[in-house]
C-alpha beads as a LAMMPS data file, in Angstrom:
LAMMPS data file: protein, C-alpha beads

87 atoms
86 bonds

1 atom types
1 bond types

-500.0 500.0 xlo xhi
-500.0 500.0 ylo yhi
-500.0 500.0 zlo zhi

Masses

1 110.0

Atoms # bond

1 1 1 -46.004 -183.080 -331.545
2 1 1 -46.229 -185.118 -334.822
3 1 1 -48.548 -188.083 -335.496
4 1 1 -46.701 -191.206 -336.587
5 1 1 -49.117 -193.835 -337.864
6 1 1 -48.072 -197.434 -337.564
7 1 1 -48.863 -199.702 -340.390
8 1 1 -49.450 -203.628 -340.326
9 1 1 -46.439 -205.204 -341.997
10 1 1 -48.738 -207.687 -343.446
11 1 1 -51.827 -206.216 -344.600
12 1 1 -50.748 -202.364 -344.701
13 1 1 -53.874 -201.318 -342.245
14 1 1 -53.041 -198.288 -340.150
15 1 1 -53.509 -198.600 -336.382
16 1 1 -56.380 -196.889 -334.929
17 1 1 -57.225 -196.143 -331.519
18 1 1 -57.988 -199.766 -330.532
19 1 1 -54.687 -201.553 -329.792
20 1 1 -54.931 -205.249 -330.337
21 1 1 -51.679 -205.333 -332.379
22 1 1 -48.711 -207.418 -332.016
23 1 1 -45.050 -206.765 -332.072
24 1 1 -42.682 -209.479 -333.744
25 1 1 -39.334 -209.704 -333.523
26 1 1 -37.614 -211.289 -336.502
27 1 1 -34.071 -212.398 -336.240
28 1 1 -32.314 -212.689 -339.720
29 1 1 -29.026 -214.225 -340.325
30 1 1 -27.942 -213.627 -343.981
31 1 1 -31.329 -212.216 -344.945
32 1 1 -32.987 -215.471 -343.717
33 1 1 -35.495 -215.584 -340.839
34 1 1 -33.843 -217.705 -338.107
35 1 1 -36.204 -216.863 -335.326
36 1 1 -39.547 -215.317 -335.101
37 1 1 -40.604 -214.309 -331.642
38 1 1 -43.800 -212.501 -330.263
39 1 1 -43.889 -210.643 -327.037
40 1 1 -41.623 -208.360 -325.317
41 1 1 -38.655 -207.696 -327.737
42 1 1 -36.211 -207.165 -324.569
43 1 1 -37.094 -210.083 -322.953
44 1 1 -36.826 -212.155 -326.053
45 1 1 -33.575 -210.789 -326.814
46 1 1 -32.316 -211.372 -323.143
47 1 1 -33.633 -215.073 -323.588
48 1 1 -31.595 -215.894 -326.793
49 1 1 -28.476 -213.975 -325.948
50 1 1 -28.096 -215.841 -322.473
51 1 1 -27.684 -219.222 -324.667
52 1 1 -23.778 -219.648 -324.392
53 1 1 -23.586 -221.670 -327.680
54 1 1 -25.952 -219.602 -329.647
55 1 1 -25.113 -217.061 -332.089
56 1 1 -27.726 -214.478 -332.229
57 1 1 -28.845 -213.229 -335.769
58 1 1 -27.057 -210.462 -337.842
59 1 1 -30.098 -208.296 -337.751
60 1 1 -33.327 -207.904 -335.446
61 1 1 -36.158 -206.511 -337.130
62 1 1 -39.524 -205.360 -335.587
63 1 1 -42.734 -206.032 -337.489
64 1 1 -46.148 -204.506 -336.473
65 1 1 -49.234 -206.625 -336.972
66 1 1 -52.742 -205.756 -336.514
67 1 1 -53.938 -209.068 -335.125
68 1 1 -53.887 -212.793 -334.931
69 1 1 -54.797 -213.495 -338.577
70 1 1 -52.043 -211.131 -340.036
71 1 1 -49.425 -212.446 -337.707
72 1 1 -49.996 -216.111 -338.766
73 1 1 -49.927 -215.245 -342.387
74 1 1 -46.749 -213.033 -341.887
75 1 1 -44.994 -216.124 -339.887
76 1 1 -45.958 -218.378 -342.683
77 1 1 -44.221 -216.354 -345.267
78 1 1 -41.182 -215.624 -343.182
79 1 1 -40.837 -219.445 -342.783
80 1 1 -41.608 -219.996 -346.606
81 1 1 -44.695 -222.008 -345.814
82 1 1 -47.238 -222.500 -348.704
83 1 1 -50.282 -220.385 -348.067
84 1 1 -53.794 -221.390 -349.693
85 1 1 -54.989 -218.760 -352.353
86 1 1 -57.370 -216.357 -350.832
87 1 1 -60.825 -216.189 -352.344

Bonds

1 1 1 2
2 1 2 3
3 1 3 4
4 1 4 5
5 1 5 6
6 1 6 7
7 1 7 8
8 1 8 9
9 1 9 10
10 1 10 11
11 1 11 12
12 1 12 13
13 1 13 14
14 1 14 15
15 1 15 16
16 1 16 17
17 1 17 18
18 1 18 19
19 1 19 20
20 1 20 21
21 1 21 22
22 1 22 23
23 1 23 24
24 1 24 25
25 1 25 26
26 1 26 27
27 1 27 28
28 1 28 29
29 1 29 30
30 1 30 31
31 1 31 32
32 1 32 33
33 1 33 34
34 1 34 35
35 1 35 36
36 1 36 37
37 1 37 38
38 1 38 39
39 1 39 40
40 1 40 41
41 1 41 42
42 1 42 43
43 1 43 44
44 1 44 45
45 1 45 46
46 1 46 47
47 1 47 48
48 1 48 49
49 1 49 50
50 1 50 51
51 1 51 52
52 1 52 53
53 1 53 54
54 1 54 55
55 1 55 56
56 1 56 57
57 1 57 58
58 1 58 59
59 1 59 60
60 1 60 61
61 1 61 62
62 1 62 63
63 1 63 64
64 1 64 65
65 1 65 66
66 1 66 67
67 1 67 68
68 1 68 69
69 1 69 70
70 1 70 71
71 1 71 72
72 1 72 73
73 1 73 74
74 1 74 75
75 1 75 76
76 1 76 77
77 1 77 78
78 1 78 79
79 1 79 80
80 1 80 81
81 1 81 82
82 1 82 83
83 1 83 84
84 1 84 85
85 1 85 86
86 1 86 87
């Protein structure tokens, strides 16, 4: 059995034993974030695919995030929001 570490896609922290991490599904079309969804990836996919007039994204990426702070920063970057400089 090999150990596979999970790294935060925002800060690079390696997941330890405590599991307060979030999984985020990022739906991309033409390399642009179309939808950002937290929670069960399978449930989110079913929800979006049930919409008859909705064309699902080209690519669905799963991002691992170590907590709420990194989740908010990551969403802001995906949506192109301007973030204040860190001191």
